[in-house]
Residue, then its C-alpha position, 0 to 999 in steps of 0.5 A: x622150406x624145411x626138410x625133416x630127416x629122421x634117424x634113430x635120434x629123432x627128427x632133425x630140421x635141415x635147411x634145403x639149399x637153393x640153386x641160384x643162377x647169378x647174372x652179372x651187370x652191364x660191367x661184365x663178370x667183375x670180382x664183386x659178382x664172384x664175391x657175392x656168389x661166395x657169400x651165397x655159397x657160404x650160406x649153403x646154396x649152390x651158385x652158378x655164375x654165367x659169363x654172358x660177355x665171354x671174358x670181356x669186362x668194362x671199366x665204365x658204364x659207357x663201355x659196358x653199354x657199348x658191349x651190351x649193344x655190340x652183343x645184342x639183347x637177343x644174343x645175351x638172352x640166348x647165352x643166358x638160356x644156354x647157361x641155365x639149361x643143364x640145371x633148369x630141371x632142379x627148380x632154379x632161383x634166378x638172380x642178377x645185378x642191374x642188367x643181370x636182374x633184367x635177364x634173370x626176370x625174363x628167364x624166371x617168367x619163362x620157367x614154370x619150375x622157377x623157385x624164386x627171383x632175386x633182383x638187385x638194382x634192375x628189373x625188366x618189362x613184364x609182358x602182357x599175359x605173363x604168369x608167375x603164380x606165387x613166384x617169390x620175388x624180391x627187389x633191392x633198389x636205390x632210392x632214387x635210381x635214375x635207371x629204375x624211376x618211381x613211376x616205372x617201379x610202381x607199374x612194374x610192381x603192379x604188373x608182377x602182382x597181376x601176373x601172380x608173383x609174391x613181390x617185396x621191394x626194398x629201397x635204399x635212400x641215397x645209395x648209388x645204382x650199383x651200390x652192392x659193388x665195392x669196386x664202383x663209386x656207387x658203393x654204399x656199404x651200409x645199404x649193401x650189408x642190409x641188402x645181403x641180410x634180407x636177401x639171404x633170409x629170402x633165399x633161406x625161405x625158398 
């Protein structure tokens, strides 16, 4: 989206930055999440990074799943809603990594003012009757991904389209599940850089 600012010198196009809410993965608020937030800020966006684990992090996926189960899905969603509530009137772009993508999707589908949804490595079920009319959605996912199998993603895509969302899916053959996190064995530098190039272009258009 472009805003046109007029002055005595004529008309100057200025990119209208987004306010992005970036949710962490099952590992918690790792350094990679802050690095991603800085990348978005450098591109001119305001970025909010909620800590849904309230300071706790995990070293392994197993530990992360245990934390998630201890806190509970409903409480994680409650914390996410509380974190975005003061900024929701702005029209937010929801984004997240894996578990954070699932949370971002849930919030975006419930927010009629949402400006976009950027999913990295994760999706969530799309409820019957969900409405996301013309919501721009972009998903980046490993191919194959044991947590996002092809049958699931095909059904997810059709349900999102049925809800009215404008969906793009980008697959990265051979990458690990959380391939954008340089601190994990999943990391794939080439796939990560390709993801960020496309994602930044997506955000610039919102």
